[in-house]
Every structure is written in structure tokens, then in C-alpha cells.
C-alpha positions in Angstrom: 23.5 -10.6 6.9 22.1 -7.5 5.1 18.4 -7.0 5.7 16.1 -4.7 3.8 12.6 -4.1 5.3 9.6 -3.1 3.2 6.6 -1.6 5.0 3.6 0.6 4.4 2.5 1.8 7.8 3.4 2.6 11.4 6.4 0.4 11.4 6.0 -1.2 14.8 7.4 -4.6 13.6 10.3 -2.8 11.8 11.0 -1.0 15.0 11.1 -4.3 16.9 13.7 -5.5 14.4 15.7 -2.2 14.6 15.6 -2.3 18.4 16.8 -5.9 18.5 19.6 -5.1 16.1 20.7 -2.0 18.1 20.8 -4.3 21.2 23.0 -6.8 19.4 20.3 -9.5 19.6 20.2 -10.4 15.9 23.5 -12.1 15.4 25.3 -10.8 12.3 22.2 -9.0 11.0 22.5 -5.4 9.8 19.4 -3.5 8.7 20.7 -1.7 5.7 17.6 0.0 4.4 13.9 0.5 5.0 11.7 1.2 2.0 8.0 2.2 1.8 5.4 2.6 -0.8 3.8 5.4 1.3 5.7 8.7 1.2 4.7 9.9 4.7 4.6 6.5 6.4 5.8 6.3 10.0 8.1 3.5 9.1 10.4 5.9 7.2 10.5 8.3 10.2 11.4 5.4 12.5 14.2 4.3 10.2 15.7 7.8 10.4 15.5 7.7 14.2 17.7 4.6 14.1 20.0 6.1 11.5 19.0 3.6 8.9 18.7 4.6 5.3 15.0 5.3 4.6 13.5 5.6 1.1 10.1 6.1 -0.5 9.6 4.2 -3.7 6.6 5.1 -5.9 4.4 2.0 -6.5 2.9 3.8 -9.6 -0.7 3.0 -8.7 -3.2 2.9 -5.9 -4.1 -0.8 -6.4 -2.6 -3.6 -4.4 0.3 -4.2 -6.9 3.2 -2.2 -8.2 3.1 -1.2 -11.9 5.6 -3.1 -14.1 7.7 0.0 -14.8 7.9 0.8 -11.1 8.6 -2.8 -10.2 11.8 -2.5 -12.2 12.7 0.6 -10.2 12.0 -1.3 -7.0 14.1 -4.2 -8.0 17.1 -2.0 -9.2 16.9 0.1 -6.0 16.8 -2.9 -3.6 19.7 -4.6 -5.4 21.8 -1.6 -4.5 21.5 -2.6 -0.9 22.8 -6.1 -1.6 20.2 -7.8 0.6 20.6 -11.3 1.9 17.1 -11.1 3.3 14.0 -9.0 2.5 11.5 -8.7 5.3 7.9 -7.7 4.6 6.7 -5.9 7.8 3.2 -4.5 7.2 3.9 -4.2 3.5 0.5 -3.9 1.8 1.4 -4.6 -1.8 1.3 -7.9 -3.7 4.7 -8.8 -5.1 4.6 -10.1 -8.7 6.6 -13.0 -10.1 9.4 -10.8 -11.6 10.1 -9.3 -8.2 10.0 -12.7 -6.5 12.4 -14.1 -9.2 14.8 -11.3 -8.6 15.0 -12.1 -4.9 14.3 -15.8 -5.1 14.0 -17.5 -1.7 15.1 -14.3 0.1 11.8 -12.8 1.1 9.9 -13.4 4.4 6.5 -12.1 5.4 4.8 -11.6 8.8 1.1 -12.4 8.9 -1.2 -11.8 11.8 -2.8 -15.2 12.0 -1.9 -18.9 12.4 -1.7 -19.7 8.7 -3.2 -21.3 6.8 -6.2 -19.9 8.8 -7.3 -16.4 8.0 -5.2 -15.6 5.0 -5.5 -12.2 3.4 -6.7 -8.9 5.0 -8.3 -8.3 8.4 -7.1 -11.5 9.8 -7.3 -10.5 13.5 -10.8 -9.2 13.1 -12.0 -12.3 11.2 -10.5 -14.6 13.9 -12.2 -12.6 16.6 -15.5 -12.6 14.8 -15.3 -16.4 14.3 -14.8 -16.7 18.1 -11.7 -18.9 17.7 -9.9 -19.5 21.0 -6.3 -19.4 19.7 -5.0 -17.1 17.0 -1.5 -15.8 16.6 1.1 -14.8 14.0 3.1 -16.5 11.3 6.4 -15.8 9.6 6.7 -17.5 6.2 8.7 -17.5 3.0 6.9 -15.5 0.3 5.6 -17.3 -2.8 3.5 -16.3 -5.7 0.3 -17.3 -3.8 -0.6 -14.8 -1.1 0.1 -16.0 2.5 0.8 -19.5 1.2 4.6 -19.8 1.3 6.4 -22.3 3.5 5.8 -21.6 7.2 9.0 -20.8 9.1 7.6 -20.1 12.6 4.4 -19.3 14.5 3.5 -17.8 17.8 0.0 -18.7 19.3 -2.1 -16.1 21.1 -5.0 -17.2 23.3 -8.3 -15.3 23.0 -10.0 -15.2 26.4 -13.8 -14.8 26.8 -13.5 -11.3 28.1 -11.0 -10.0 25.5 -12.1 -7.1 23.2 -10.9 -6.9 19.6 -8.5 -4.1 20.6 -7.0 -6.3 23.3 -6.6 -9.2 20.9 -4.9 -6.9 18.4 -2.4 -5.8 21.1 -1.7 -9.4 22.1 -1.1 -10.4 18.5 1.2 -7.4 17.8 3.2 -8.2 21.0 3.7 -11.8 19.7 4.7 -10.4 16.3 7.3 -8.1 17.9 8.9 -11.2 19.6 8.6 -13.7 16.7 10.0 -11.7 13.8 13.3 -10.7 15.3 13.8 -14.3 16.6 13.3 -15.6 13.1 15.7 -13.1 11.5 18.3 -13.9 14.2 18.0 -17.7 13.5 18.2 -17.2 9.7 21.4 -15.0 10.3 22.8 -17.7 12.5 22.0 -20.5 10.1 19.6 -22.2 12.5 16.8 -21.6 10.0 18.0 -22.5 6.4 17.0 -20.3 3.5 14.1 -21.7 1.4 15.1 -24.0 -1.5 
């Protein structure tokens, strides 16, 4: 199963996937490319460290979307990788219907909350501020509504009374680093079916 990862930042979740693949823990999965909308993002450097093709693609604007012209370039470029699955790992752009149609039922996203709670940005901070006792992370199929696609798997994280926000972030990220590779492996192995 060919996997393309899209990311915008440090790439810690992408690294968890690459590490699992290097250790033969992802079944038939091969990470064939990592693409970023940020030219100097750490995720591209990490990809090169694992000898995975890394590429910056211009989003064309500073807003949360990709311009229609650049979206065409993104679609054409990603198609060259022949992906079976596209993984959004810290990708901070909203994908439009044309992109979603081009890769229908092939895109998963990792979100740092137990959806449907705390959709959108700053999920960990909002959960912490609300004083919830259990938060976590979710992997879901991507739909046209942000953080609203069919849930594939979730991992709970308990927030203890003495936890700081930084500690909760560390705990959620640790859960993400376990959950996302597991989901990819199970999709590759056919345990988790592709979305209909």
C-alpha cells in the first residue's frame, strides 16, 4: 500500500509512521512521499533522513486553503506517487471538494481530541481549559466538513488533577504516535476497510 503523507510542521507523527515502516511494523505499507505546504518545515527534513522523497508544494496563499490553481498542481503531483492512502499528519490546510474528489475515500486525518469534541484548532488547550478528565486523539476519514468524517479509531488520554497543559500535550502526542501507525497497518492489512 503506497502512502503519501501531507504535513505542515515538525513531523513527529510522520516520523512515527516512518519509524514503524522502517521496523517492518506496517504490513505492506510503503511511505512513497512526504509533501508540505511549508518550504522549511521539519517534516521535509525528517523525510530525507529516512530516504523518503520530500517535496514542498506551494499553497499559493497564506489562508487556510490552497488556491484553485495550486490545488491542481497538488492533485497532479500527488497522483504521480500513485497513493493508495493519503495521511494528513499535522497538515494545516483545509482541503476543498475538488481535491477530496480526486482522492475519494483515500484520505485520513489525525486530530488531537476525542471527536466530535473539540473540533478545529487548539483542541488540547480547549480540553484542558474545560477541565475535562479524558481527552485523546482520533483518526478519521476526511470529508468536506472539518473534523467530521467517519471515525476510524480513538485513543483516550486521562487528564490528572496535577497535569500541566504541557504534560497533557505530551501525553496526547504519545497516544497519536501509537494510534496513527496502528490504523495505517490495519488499513494495509484489510482489517480496517476503506471508506465507502
